C-alpha positions in Angstrom: -17.7 -82.9 68.8 -17.8 -83.1 65.0 -20.3 -85.0 62.8 -17.9 -88.0 62.4 -17.7 -88.7 66.1 -21.4 -88.4 66.5 -22.1 -90.9 63.8 -19.7 -93.5 65.3 -21.3 -93.2 68.7 -24.7 -93.7 67.2 -23.5 -96.8 65.4 -22.0 -98.4 68.5 -25.2 -97.7 70.5 -27.3 -99.2 67.7 -25.2 -102.4 67.7 -25.5 -102.8 71.4 -29.2 -102.5 71.2 -29.3 -105.3 68.5 -27.3 -107.7 70.6 -29.5 -107.2 73.6 -32.5 -107.4 71.4 -31.3 -110.7 69.9 -31.1 -112.2 73.2 -34.5 -111.3 74.0 -36.6 -111.6 70.8 -37.7 -114.6 68.8 -36.1 -115.9 65.6 -38.3 -114.1 63.3 -37.5 -110.9 65.0 -33.9 -112.1 64.9 -34.1 -112.3 61.1 -35.5 -108.9 61.0 -32.8 -107.6 63.2 -30.2 -109.4 61.1 -31.6 -107.7 58.0 -31.4 -104.5 59.8 -27.9 -105.3 60.9 -27.0 -106.1 57.3 -28.6 -102.8 56.4 -26.8 -101.1 59.2 -23.5 -102.6 58.0 -24.2 -101.4 54.5 -25.1 -98.1 55.9 -21.9 -98.2 58.0 -19.9 -98.9 54.9 -21.6 -96.1 53.2 -21.0 -93.9 56.2 -17.3 -95.0 56.2 -17.1 -94.2 52.5 -18.9 -90.9 53.2 -16.6 -90.4 56.1 -13.6 -91.0 53.9 -15.0 -88.7 51.3 -15.6 -86.2 54.1 -12.0 -86.7 55.3 -10.7 -86.0 51.8 -12.9 -83.0 51.5 -11.9 -81.9 55.0 -8.3 -82.2 54.0 -9.0 -80.3 50.8 -11.0 -77.8 52.8 -8.1 -77.5 55.3 -5.7 -77.0 52.4 -8.1 -74.4 51.0 -8.3 -72.9 54.5 -4.5 -72.7 54.6 -4.5 -71.2 51.1 -7.3 -68.8 52.1 -5.4 -67.9 55.3 -2.3 -67.2 53.1 -4.5 -65.2 50.8 -6.0 -63.4 53.8 -2.5 -62.6 55.1 -1.5 -61.4 51.6 -4.7 -59.4 51.4 -4.0 -58.0 54.8 -0.5 -57.1 53.7 -1.8 -55.7 50.4 -4.5 -53.8 52.3 -1.9 -52.4 54.7 0.3 -51.5 51.7 -2.7 -50.1 49.8 -3.7 -48.2 53.0 -0.3 -46.7 53.2 -0.4 -45.9 49.5 -3.9 -44.6 49.9 -2.8 -42.4 52.8 0.2 -41.2 50.9 -2.0 -40.6 47.8 -4.5 -38.8 50.0 -1.8 -36.6 51.4 -0.5 -35.9 47.9 -4.1 -35.2 46.8 -4.5 -32.7 49.6 -1.3 -31.1 48.7 -2.3 -31.0 45.0 -5.6 -29.5 46.1 -3.9 -26.8 48.1 -1.5 -26.2 45.1 -4.5 -26.0 42.7 -6.3 -23.6 45.0 -3.2 -21.5 45.3 -2.8 -21.6 41.5 -6.4 -20.8 41.0 -6.1 -17.8 43.4 -2.9 -16.6 41.6 -4.6 -17.1 38.2 -7.5 -14.9 39.3 -5.1 -12.3 40.5 -3.2 -12.5 37.2 -6.5 -12.4 35.3 -7.4 -9.3 37.2 -4.0 -7.8 36.5 -4.2 -8.9 32.9 -7.5 -7.2 32.6 -6.0 -3.9 33.4 -3.0 -4.5 31.2 -5.4 -5.7 28.4 -7.4 -2.5 28.7 -4.3 -0.5 28.5 -3.1 -2.4 25.5 -6.5 -2.1 23.8 -6.4 1.7 24.5 -3.0 1.8 22.9 -4.1 -0.2 19.9 -7.1 2.1 19.4 -4.8 5.2 19.6 -2.4 3.5 17.1 -5.3 2.7 14.8 -6.5 6.3 15.0 -3.0 7.6 14.3 -2.8 5.2 11.3 -6.1 6.4 10.0 -4.9 10.0 10.3 -1.6 9.1 8.6 -3.5 7.3 5.9 -5.7 10.3 5.3 -2.6 12.5 5.2 -0.9 10.1 2.7 -4.1 10.3 0.6 -4.0 14.1 0.7 -0.3 14.1 0.1 -0.8 11.7 -2.8 -3.4 14.0 -4.4 -1.1 17.0 -3.7 1.8 15.0 -5.2 -0.2 14.2 -8.2 -1.0 17.9 -8.7 2.7 18.7 -8.2 3.7 16.0 -10.6 1.2 17.5 -13.1 2.7 20.9 -12.5 6.2 19.5 -12.7 5.4 17.8 -15.9 4.0 21.1 -17.3 7.0 23.0 -16.0 9.3 20.3 -17.5 7.5 20.6 -20.8 8.0 24.3 -20.6 11.6 23.9 -19.6 12.1 21.5 -22.5 10.6 24.0 -24.8 12.7 26.8 -23.4 15.8 24.6 -23.5 15.1 24.0 -27.2 14.8 27.8 -27.6 18.0 28.3 -25.7 19.8 25.8 -27.9 18.4 27.7 -30.8 19.5 31.0 -29.3 22.9 29.5 -28.7 23.1 28.3 -32.2 22.2 31.8 -33.4 24.8 33.3 -31.1 27.3 30.8 -32.2 26.6 31.8 -35.8 26.8 35.4 -34.7 30.2 34.8 -33.1 31.4 33.1 -36.2 30.1 36.1 -38.2 31.8 38.5 -35.8 35.1 36.6 -36.0 34.9 36.7 -39.8 34.0 40.4 -39.8 36.9 41.3 -37.5 39.3 39.5 -39.8 37.9 41.2 -42.9 38.0 44.7 -41.1 41.5 44.0 -39.8 42.7 43.0 -43.3 41.0 46.1 -44.8 42.5 48.5 -42.3 45.9 46.7 -41.9 47.8 49.7 -43.2 46.3 52.0 -40.6 46.7 49.9 -37.5 49.5 51.1 -35.3 49.0 54.6 -36.5 46.2 55.6 -34.2 43.8 52.8 -35.3 43.0 49.5 -33.6 40.6 46.7 -34.3 39.2 44.7 -31.3 36.4 42.2 -30.7 34.4 42.0 -27.5 30.9 41.2 -26.4 30.0 39.9 -29.9 30.9 43.1 -31.6 33.9 44.5 -33.6 35.3 47.8 -32.3 37.3 50.0 -34.7 38.9 52.7 -32.5 40.5 55.8 -34.1 42.4 58.3 -32.1 41.8 62.0 -32.5 45.2 62.5 -34.3 44.1 60.2 -37.1 40.7 61.9 -37.8 40.6 65.5 -36.4 42.7 68.4 -35.5 42.3 69.7 -32.0 38.8 71.0 -31.4 37.9 70.4 -35.1 35.1 68.4 -36.6 36.6 68.2 -40.0 38.2 64.8 -40.9 41.8 64.7 -41.9 42.8 63.1 -45.2 44.5 60.0 -43.6 41.4 59.4 -41.5 39.1 59.8 -44.5 41.1 57.1 -46.3 40.6 54.7 -43.4 36.9 55.4 -43.2 36.4 54.8 -47.0 38.2 51.4 -46.7 35.9 50.6 -43.8 32.9 51.7 -45.9 33.8 49.3 -48.6 33.7 46.4 -46.0 30.4 47.6 -44.7 28.8 47.8 -48.1 29.7 44.2 -48.7 28.3 43.1 -45.3 24.7 44.3 -45.3 23.8 42.4 -42.2 26.0 44.6 -40.1 24.7 47.6 -38.1 27.1 50.5 -37.5 27.3 52.7 -34.4 29.6 55.7 -34.4 30.5 57.1 -31.0 32.5 60.3 -30.4 34.6 60.6 -27.2 36.5 63.6 -25.7 38.7 64.2 -22.8 37.5 65.9 -19.6 39.1 69.3 -20.3 36.2 71.9 -20.6 35.8 73.9 -23.8 36.1 77.6 -23.2 33.8 79.6 -25.5 32.4 78.3 -28.8 34.6 76.3 -31.2 34.6 77.1 -34.9 32.5 74.0 -35.5 29.8 75.5 -33.2 30.4 73.1 -30.4 30.1 74.8 -27.0 31.1 71.8 -24.9 32.7 68.4 -25.2 29.4 66.6 -25.5 28.4 68.7 -28.6 31.9 68.2 -30.0 31.6 64.4 -29.6 28.3 64.3 -31.4 29.5 66.5 -34.3 32.5 64.4 -34.8 30.5 61.2 -34.8 28.2 62.8 -37.4 31.1 63.8 -39.6 32.4 60.2 -39.6 28.9 58.9 -40.5 28.8 61.3 -43.5 32.2 60.1 -44.7 31.1 56.5 -44.5 27.9 57.2 -46.4 29.6 59.4 -49.0 29.8 57.6 -52.3 28.6 54.3 -50.8 25.5 52.2 -51.2 25.2 51.6 -47.5 21.7 52.2 -46.2 21.7 55.2 -43.8 19.3 53.4 -41.5 22.2 51.0 -40.7 24.2 53.8 -39.1 23.8 55.7 -35.8 25.8 58.6 -34.6 26.2 59.1 -30.9 28.2 61.5 -28.7 29.6 60.2 -25.3 31.6 63.3 -24.4 34.1 62.6 -21.6 31.8 60.2 -19.8 33.2 56.8 -21.1 37.0 57.2 -20.7 39.4 54.5 -21.5 41.9 55.7 -18.9 40.6 57.6 -15.8 44.0 58.9 -14.9 44.2 62.7 -15.0 47.3 62.8 -17.2 48.1 64.1 -20.7 48.6 60.5 -21.9 45.2 59.4 -20.5 43.5 62.4 -22.0 45.1 61.5 -25.4 43.7 58.0 -25.2 40.2 59.2 -24.3 40.0 61.5 -27.3 38.8 59.0 -29.9 36.1 57.9 -32.2 34.8 54.3 -32.0 33.0 52.6 -34.8 31.1 49.6 -33.4 30.0 46.9 -35.9 27.2 44.6 -34.7 25.7 41.7 -36.7 22.0 42.1 -37.2 20.1 39.8 -34.8 16.7 40.0 -36.4 16.4 36.2 -36.1 17.4 36.3 -32.5 15.0 39.1 -31.7 12.1 37.2 -33.2 13.0 34.2 -31.1 13.3 36.3 -28.0 9.8 37.9 -28.7 8.4 34.3 -29.1 9.9 33.4 -25.8 8.5 36.5 -24.1 5.1 35.8 -25.5 5.0 32.3 -24.0 5.9 33.5 -20.5 
């Protein structure tokens, strides 16, 4: 029984007691009771008002209860959903934990493996660094050596430049000498033009002029006395030599390879002596009546040892019996330069 029912029962009981009391009590008491009745009625009204208010509140509370029940059901549903989500999240968490532990284990293994690899790489780096230091030291040594070599090369280059200048100077002298020899050959050729083709020839080779006279132009067989025609040629040549004072003169006598039997009237006992005596006779003719310095002339005998033709024939022997007058420009300037070069070596 709720509070509202209890209050109504009390009120009915109270009214019954008043009626009974009114029948039994005097007027004054009746008045009192009436007052109390009025008070009870007022209280009843108040109770009714309170009851109405309570009813409203009860309705409100019932509505709130319904709302709360809805909320509870929603909460229960949410709780169920959240429980399911929680369980699923828990399962995922467990799986993630296992995965993490597995990754952690693998990472430790990798770290252990990387440690060995790192050690190996560090060892390689150390070795590479040592090799680089060695190469750097070698480069420094090579640089010093290269500097020394460059210094030596520069010195050698300076020497080469100096020698190159000397060579150019030598070449210039030789060129001038060649020019002089060419001019000399022409002068000699012009002077002996009438004798050429008659046992006399003029040639130029190795920077010298060769005047070659056959035996038949200068000497009788086995003789050292010069024939008249040969003497004329030698005097013409002497005139040229007198005008060209910077020319040295070498007279070479040549014979064939036929041995001399006995002693010739000239006193020659073999071909070598005969070649020397003939060269001396030529030198004397050139100097006779000339202003040529004797120091410019040299007489030499070659005997049969420098033949023109090595064939063992009469014609070859005829060619080999000859006297050669070799005209060479004086190379005093060249000799001085060569001496300077030799002194600088």
